[in-house]
C-alpha positions as CSV (number, residue, x, y, z in Angstrom):
1,X,121.0,115.9,48.5
2,X,117.8,115.9,50.5
3,X,116.1,113.0,52.2
4,X,113.3,111.7,50.2
5,X,109.7,112.6,51.6
6,X,107.6,109.7,52.5
7,X,103.8,110.2,52.3
8,X,102.0,108.8,55.4
9,X,99.7,106.2,54.4
10,X,96.0,106.1,55.6
11,X,96.8,102.8,57.2
12,X,99.7,104.4,59.3
13,X,97.4,107.1,60.3
14,X,94.3,105.1,61.4
15,X,94.0,103.5,64.6
16,X,91.8,100.5,64.4
17,X,90.5,98.7,67.3
18,X,91.6,95.1,67.3
19,X,89.5,92.6,69.2
20,X,90.9,89.3,70.2
21,X,88.5,86.4,70.7
22,X,89.1,82.5,70.8
23,X,92.8,83.2,69.5
24,X,91.7,85.2,66.5
25,X,92.1,88.8,66.0
26,X,89.4,90.9,64.4
27,X,89.7,94.7,63.0
28,X,86.7,96.3,64.4
29,X,86.5,100.0,63.8
30,X,88.6,103.1,63.4
31,X,88.9,104.6,66.8
32,X,89.5,108.2,65.6
33,X,86.4,108.2,63.7
34,X,84.3,107.0,66.5
35,X,85.1,109.8,68.9
36,X,81.5,110.6,70.0
37,X,80.9,107.0,71.1
38,X,84.2,106.6,72.8
39,X,83.9,109.8,74.7
40,X,80.3,108.8,75.9
41,X,79.5,107.4,79.2
42,X,77.9,104.6,77.5
43,X,81.0,103.3,75.7
44,X,81.1,100.2,78.0
45,X,77.6,99.4,77.4
46,X,78.0,99.8,73.6
47,X,81.2,97.7,73.4
48,X,79.7,95.0,75.5
49,X,76.4,94.9,73.5
50,X,78.6,94.6,70.2
51,X,80.6,91.9,71.6
52,X,77.3,90.0,72.6
53,X,76.0,90.4,69.0
54,X,79.3,89.5,67.1
55,X,80.8,86.9,69.3
56,X,77.7,85.5,71.2
57,X,79.1,86.3,74.6
58,X,76.4,87.9,76.8
59,X,77.6,90.9,78.9
60,X,77.2,88.9,82.2
61,X,79.9,86.4,80.9
62,X,82.3,88.7,79.4
63,X,85.9,89.2,80.7
64,X,87.3,92.2,79.0
65,X,91.1,93.2,79.1
66,X,93.9,94.9,77.3
67,X,97.5,94.6,77.8
68,X,97.4,96.6,81.0
69,X,94.7,94.5,82.8
70,X,90.9,94.1,83.3
71,X,88.5,96.7,81.4
72,X,85.6,96.9,83.8
73,X,84.6,100.6,83.5
74,X,83.9,103.2,80.9
75,X,86.9,104.9,82.0
76,X,89.0,101.6,81.5
77,X,87.7,101.2,78.0
78,X,88.3,104.9,77.1
79,X,91.9,104.5,78.4
80,X,92.5,101.4,76.4
81,X,91.2,103.2,73.3
82,X,93.6,106.1,73.6
83,X,96.7,103.9,73.0
84,X,98.6,103.9,69.7
85,X,97.3,100.3,68.9
86,X,94.1,99.7,70.8
87,X,93.5,95.9,71.5
88,X,90.7,94.4,73.5
89,X,90.8,90.6,74.6
90,X,87.4,89.0,75.1
91,X,87.0,86.0,77.2
92,X,83.8,84.2,77.9
93,X,84.2,83.1,81.6
94,X,82.0,80.1,81.0
95,X,84.7,78.6,78.7
96,X,87.7,80.6,80.0
97,X,91.2,78.5,79.8
98,X,93.2,78.4,83.0
99,X,96.0,80.4,81.0
100,X,93.4,83.2,80.3
101,X,92.0,83.3,83.8
102,X,95.5,83.6,85.1
103,X,96.1,86.5,82.9
104,X,93.0,88.2,83.9
105,X,93.6,87.5,87.6
106,X,97.2,88.8,87.1
107,X,95.5,92.0,85.7
108,X,93.1,92.3,88.8
109,X,96.1,91.9,91.0
110,X,98.2,94.5,89.4
111,X,95.1,97.0,89.4
112,X,94.8,96.2,93.2
113,X,98.4,96.8,93.9
114,X,98.3,100.1,92.0
115,X,95.3,101.2,94.0
116,X,96.9,100.1,97.1
117,X,100.0,102.4,96.4
118,X,97.6,105.2,95.6
119,X,95.7,104.7,99.0
120,X,99.1,104.6,100.8
121,X,100.2,107.9,99.2
122,X,96.9,109.6,100.0
123,X,97.1,108.5,103.5
124,X,100.6,110.0,103.7
125,X,99.4,113.3,102.3
126,X,96.4,113.3,104.7
127,X,98.6,112.6,107.7
128,X,101.0,115.4,106.6
129,X,98.0,117.8,106.2
130,X,96.7,116.8,109.6
131,X,100.1,117.5,111.3
132,X,100.2,120.9,109.8
133,X,96.7,121.7,111.1
134,X,97.9,120.5,114.7
135,X,101.0,122.8,114.4
136,X,98.8,125.8,113.7
137,X,99.8,126.0,110.1
138,X,97.4,127.9,107.8
139,X,95.3,125.5,105.5
C-alpha cells in the first residue's frame, strides 16, 4: 500500500507574527502576506508605531527582542520575521521586571560578543592582507 496523503492546512503554511507583552501572547499578522512592509526600510518604525498604538508603549520606552536578542534596527526586525515561527517580545522599560531586564541585557551581551568575534576575524584578515602586500604579493 501507499502512505496516505495529508493536505497541508492553511494554518500550517501561514507564518503569523506572535507578539508577547506582559506575559500574554498576541497573534498579529501573517508575515508572508506583509512582504512589502517587512522588506521596507521603515519596518522598524512601522512595528514600533503599531506597538505604541496597541500596547500603549511609546517608541522611546520600547525594548524589543526575539529569542536571539534585542531588535534595534530594521535589519534585526527583518531577520526576526524570516524565521519559521516569528515572535517579538515587547517590554516597557519604565515597568520592566529584573528578569526581563536581565534577558534583554544577556541579548545585548551576546550581540556584543558576536560583534567582537567578527571584528577579531576582520583584523586577522586585514593583517594577512598587509603581510601579503609587504612581501610583494599581487593584490
